[in-house]
KOLVEXKE-560583 format. One line per 3 residues: their letters; for each residue z, x, y of C-alpha. Coordinates in steps of 0.1 Angstrom, whole numbers. Example, Ala and Ser with C-alpha at 12.3 -4.5 7.8 and 13.67 -1.06 7.14 Angstrom:
2
AS) 78,123,-45 | 71,137,-11;
//
This chain:
435
MNY) -335,-373,35 | -358,-345,24 | -353,-309,33;
TTQ) -370,-275,26 | -343,-249,30 | -305,-248,35;
MDA) -311,-241,72 | -334,-272,74 | -308,-293,56;
ASK) -280,-282,79 | -302,-289,109 | -307,-324,97;
GIV) -270,-330,89 | -276,-330,51 | -247,-317,30;
TKE) -263,-299,1 | -242,-290,-30 | -246,-253,-19;
LKR) -232,-260,16 | -203,-280,1 | -195,-252,-24;
VAE) -195,-225,2 | -173,-245,25 | -148,-250,-3;
KEN) -147,-213,-12 | -145,-201,24 | -119,-227,34;
IDI) -141,-237,64 | -148,-271,77 | -182,-283,64;
NEL) -194,-293,99 | -186,-259,113 | -204,-243,84;
MEL) -235,-265,88 | -236,-256,125 | -235,-219,117;
VAE) -263,-223,91 | -284,-244,114 | -281,-217,141;
GRV) -290,-189,117 | -257,-172,120 | -249,-179,83;
CIP) -274,-179,54 | -269,-192,19 | -295,-174,-3;
CNK) -303,-198,-32 | -338,-199,-46 | -345,-235,-59;
LHT) -355,-220,-92 | -323,-200,-97 | -303,-228,-113;
CIE) -273,-207,-126 | -264,-192,-92 | -229,-194,-77;
PNG) -237,-201,-40 | -222,-177,-14 | -225,-177,23;
IGR) -232,-146,43 | -225,-144,80 | -203,-153,109;
RLK) -166,-164,102 | -171,-159,64 | -157,-133,41;
TKI) -177,-100,40 | -199,-100,10 | -210,-71,-12;
NAN) -243,-62,-28 | -249,-38,-58 | -282,-21,-64;
IGI) -294,-16,-100 | -328,-13,-117 | -349,5,-142;
SRD) -368,37,-133 | -392,62,-149 | -363,85,-159;
CKD) -338,57,-169 | -356,27,-183 | -331,11,-206;
IDI) -330,-26,-196 | -298,-32,-215 | -280,-5,-196;
EIA) -290,-20,-163 | -280,-55,-173 | -246,-41,-183;
KAE) -243,-26,-148 | -252,-59,-132 | -225,-77,-153;
TAV) -199,-50,-144 | -208,-54,-107 | -203,-92,-108;
RMG) -171,-88,-128 | -158,-64,-102 | -165,-88,-74;
AEA) -201,-82,-61 | -216,-114,-48 | -252,-101,-50;
IMD) -273,-79,-72 | -304,-62,-59 | -330,-53,-85;
LSS) -347,-20,-73 | -367,-15,-105 | -396,9,-101;
FGD) -410,13,-136 | -419,-6,-168 | -417,-43,-174;
TRT) -401,-52,-142 | -409,-89,-144 | -391,-94,-177;
FRK) -360,-77,-163 | -362,-97,-130 | -365,-130,-148;
KLT) -337,-121,-171 | -314,-116,-141 | -324,-149,-124;
SES) -321,-169,-157 | -287,-154,-167 | -268,-141,-136;
SAI) -247,-163,-113 | -250,-136,-85 | -274,-138,-56;
IGT) -305,-118,-68 | -325,-97,-44 | -357,-77,-48;
VPI) -380,-54,-28 | -416,-66,-36 | -432,-34,-22;
YDA) -417,-14,-51 | -430,-38,-77 | -465,-40,-63;
VVY) -470,-3,-71 | -457,-8,-106 | -474,-41,-113;
YNK) -509,-32,-102 | -507,3,-117 | -532,19,-94;
ALG) -534,42,-64 | -513,31,-35 | -543,31,-11;
KIT) -562,8,-34 | -537,-21,-32 | -552,-48,-11;
TEE) -535,-70,16 | -539,-100,-7 | -522,-82,-36;
WLD) -492,-73,-15 | -487,-110,-6 | -493,-121,-42;
IVR) -463,-99,-53 | -441,-118,-28 | -452,-151,-43;
MHA) -446,-138,-78 | -410,-128,-70 | -405,-163,-55;
EDG) -417,-179,-86 | -393,-157,-107 | -363,-172,-89;
VDF) -351,-144,-66 | -328,-155,-38 | -336,-129,-11;
MTI) -363,-104,-6 | -363,-72,15 | -396,-73,34;
HCG) -405,-42,54 | -424,-61,82 | -409,-44,112;
INK) -428,-11,109 | -462,-21,123 | -490,1,137;
NTA) -473,4,171 | -440,14,156 | -457,39,133;
ERF) -474,56,162 | -442,57,182 | -425,73,151;
KKN) -452,100,148 | -448,109,185 | -410,111,183;
KRL) -403,136,155 | -372,130,132 | -353,155,111;
MNI) -354,133,80 | -386,112,88 | -385,78,69;
VSR) -360,77,41 | -365,40,32 | -385,39,-1;
GGS) -402,6,10 | -407,19,45 | -423,52,33;
IIF) -446,33,10 | -460,9,35 | -462,37,62;
AWM) -483,57,38 | -505,27,29 | -511,21,66;
EMT) -520,57,72 | -544,58,43 | -561,25,49;
GKE) -560,23,87 | -549,-13,83 | -519,-32,98;
NPF) -488,-37,78 | -497,-68,57 | -462,-81,58;
YEH) -463,-80,96 | -498,-93,100 | -494,-121,75;
FDD) -457,-129,83 | -465,-166,86 | -478,-167,51;
ILE) -446,-151,38 | -426,-177,57 | -445,-205,39;
ICR) -436,-189,5 | -400,-187,16 | -399,-223,28;
QYD) -413,-235,-5 | -386,-218,-26 | -358,-215,-1;
ITL) -358,-177,-1 | -338,-158,24 | -358,-130,41;
SLG) -339,-98,44 | -359,-80,72 | -360,-44,60;
DAC) -352,-14,82 | -380,10,73 | -368,33,101;
RPG) -331,33,92 | -317,68,99 | -313,90,68;
CLE) -291,115,85 | -267,117,115 | -292,135,136;
DAS) -316,106,135 | -291,78,142 | -298,53,170;
DIS) -331,69,178 | -361,52,194 | -378,44,160;
QIE) -347,26,147 | -342,6,179 | -379,-3,184;
ELI) -381,-16,148 | -349,-37,155 | -366,-53,185;
TLG) -396,-63,163 | -372,-77,137 | -355,-98,164;
ELT) -389,-113,173 | -397,-120,137 | -363,-137,133;
KRA) -371,-163,159 | -404,-170,142 | -386,-175,109;
WDK) -360,-198,123 | -388,-219,139 | -399,-225,103;
KVQ) -363,-230,91 | -364,-199,70 | -331,-181,65;
IMI) -329,-145,77 | -307,-114,73 | -313,-81,92;
EGP) -309,-48,74 | -293,-19,92 | -283,18,89;
GHM) -281,41,71 | -264,73,81 | -246,72,114;
PLD) -217,89,133 | -185,69,133 | -185,65,171;
QIA) -220,49,171 | -213,21,146 | -197,-5,169;
ANM) -224,-1,195 | -251,-5,169 | -235,-37,156;
KIQ) -235,-51,191 | -271,-41,197 | -282,-58,165;
ETL) -263,-90,174 | -280,-90,208 | -316,-81,197;
CHG) -315,-102,165 | -298,-133,180 | -267,-132,158;
APF) -285,-132,125 | -263,-119,96 | -264,-81,94;
YVL) -268,-63,61 | -258,-26,62 | -261,3,38;
GPL) -229,21,45 | -232,33,72 | -225,68,58;
VTD) -205,86,84 | -212,122,73 | -240,139,54;
VAP) -220,165,36 | -202,146,8 | -226,143,-22;
GYD) -205,130,-51 | -182,111,-27 | -206,90,-7;
HIT) -189,58,-19 | -161,70,4 | -182,80,33;
SAI) -199,46,30 | -166,27,28 | -154,43,60;
GGA) -185,33,78 | -187,-1,61 | -152,-11,72;
VAA) -160,-3,108 | -194,-20,107 | -180,-52,91;
ACG) -150,-52,115 | -175,-51,143 | -197,-79,130;
ASF) -217,-69,99 | -216,-96,72 | -230,-80,41;
LCY) -223,-45,27 | -246,-28,3 | -224,-6,-19;
VTP) -230,31,-23 | -219,49,-55 | -207,85,-60;
AEH) -242,92,-74 | -260,85,-41 | -285,113,-33;
LRL) -279,128,-68 | -290,105,-96 | -292,69,-109;
PTE) -256,56,-111 | -238,51,-144 | -218,19,-151;
EDV) -186,38,-140 | -204,48,-108 | -212,12,-102;
KEG) -176,2,-106 | -164,29,-82 | -190,19,-57;
IIA) -180,-18,-59 | -143,-11,-55 | -150,12,-24;
AKI) -171,-15,-8 | -145,-42,-16 | -118,-22,1;
AAH) -140,-18,31 | -149,-55,32 | -113,-66,28;
AAD) -101,-43,55 | -128,-57,78 | -119,-93,70;
IAK) -83,-86,80 | -95,-71,113 | -118,-101,119;
GIK) -90,-126,111 | -109,-142,82 | -88,-170,67;
GAK) -66,-159,38 | -75,-122,41 | -41,-110,53;
QWD) -22,-134,29 | -34,-113,0 | -17,-82,15;
YEM) 14,-103,22 | 17,-113,-14 | 13,-77,-26;
SKA) 40,-66,-2 | 64,-93,-16 | 57,-81,-51;
RKR) 63,-45,-41 | 96,-54,-25 | 107,-71,-57;
LDW) 94,-41,-78 | 74,-67,-97 | 49,-45,-114;
DKM) 30,-73,-133 | 25,-92,-100 | 13,-60,-83;
FEL) -12,-55,-111 | -24,-91,-108 | -30,-87,-71;
AID) -45,-53,-72 | -82,-49,-61 | -86,-30,-95;
PEK) -59,-43,-119 | -73,-22,-148 | -69,11,-129;
ARR) -35,2,-116 | -22,-6,-150 | -38,25,-165;
YRA) -22,48,-139 | 13,34,-144 | 10,36,-182;
SSK) -2,72,-180 | 31,84,-165 | 60,62,-177;
PEK) 92,64,-156 | 127,69,-171 | 137,35,-156;
EDT) 113,6,-155 | 122,-4,-119 | 109,29,-105;
CTM) 78,51,-109 | 75,88,-115 | 68,95,-78;
CGN) 103,88,-66 | 124,78,-96 | 160,70,-84;
FCA) 150,82,-49 | 129,50,-46 | 135,36,-10;
VKN) 125,1,-20 | 150,0,-49 | 178,16,-29;
MNR) 173,-6,2 | 173,-38,-20 | 206,-27,-36;
ILD) 224,-16,-4 | 214,-48,14 | 227,-68,-15;
GEI) 261,-52,-11 | 257,-29,-42 | 266,8,-44;
VSI) 237,33,-43 | 244,64,-63 | 212,84,-69;
FDE) 221,114,-89 | 246,100,-115 | 225,70,-125;
//
């Protein structure tokens, strides 16, 4: 039987190699997975031209996945450095890499990623149009915006963020309801400015059916971008954010009618007590489509530590239903991240994702912690390093402060409760000071 997309295949009962691989990795019954994909509650982003990809599923009943943003810019345009960041992110556990390049030979860089990386590759065509056409924003035509989408499809990207929810009506509502931080989405601000300068409708909204046909041809997952995501706590859950989400829910149904896979992008900056409600609103308005969140960052006052503020919000969001976490690095709001920043961002996001997976009861999630606890009880340091979310850092920390006795660490030494409880329960004598 023929099929166009993973969603189409699942709807027809066809077991693709990608569906089979995801079912094996997630330890989920293939029929259950196919039902979720057919319903749109799980997506498997796999462009037909990205032949070296390692398939991963994003959505309901699956492990929470992580995306890392990289890309060349006017101030930092070394392709090799950005490729090294991508390789580090994958090595540290990111399932997806999003190329946010905004300068230079973006196509060569993008094609290098899709020809060499096993990760899911995502892009934002709006950025690339400005670079590729190299002309004033207001001079870019509707046809040129769509041509960039087609180019990214031909280059093998697996998902695209398309800012199609901010149409003329949304823009007018935004202008009437003032925000503290306005629009902080780069793609959202670009298309808003283009609409204001030209007086035309958002081409990605107006020609959404054309975009769906491109996605069907290459099996690209659409990540419906949140142009109106809140950029500070003050703007969280406001009318612009919610109205755009309603539009994205309508577009989701149109995409599913064409068997195009969908993700919904979400906040942003948001107080901790609003996150759970926002996840429920998204699930309701967008019909259970996988939710892809940036953070949410739960406070605005921690530049240099936003990987932590993001992990706090991400853990709550994923525990309440989000499926895909976009990492945030310590460099957020300050500069382009270094390779070390990328690593810290990935680890923080992995901790958030794993904590959420335990809360959601994802198969195997709690077992990892159980195995670590057994190793700690045995004071088996090598096993603890093996199981650590960042084995390299765990080994380095222990090596930097060597204990007098190998079965302790320099925090407790002979006062180690684990060691002393093991000994006393084995019938041994515990004598702390004269050992």
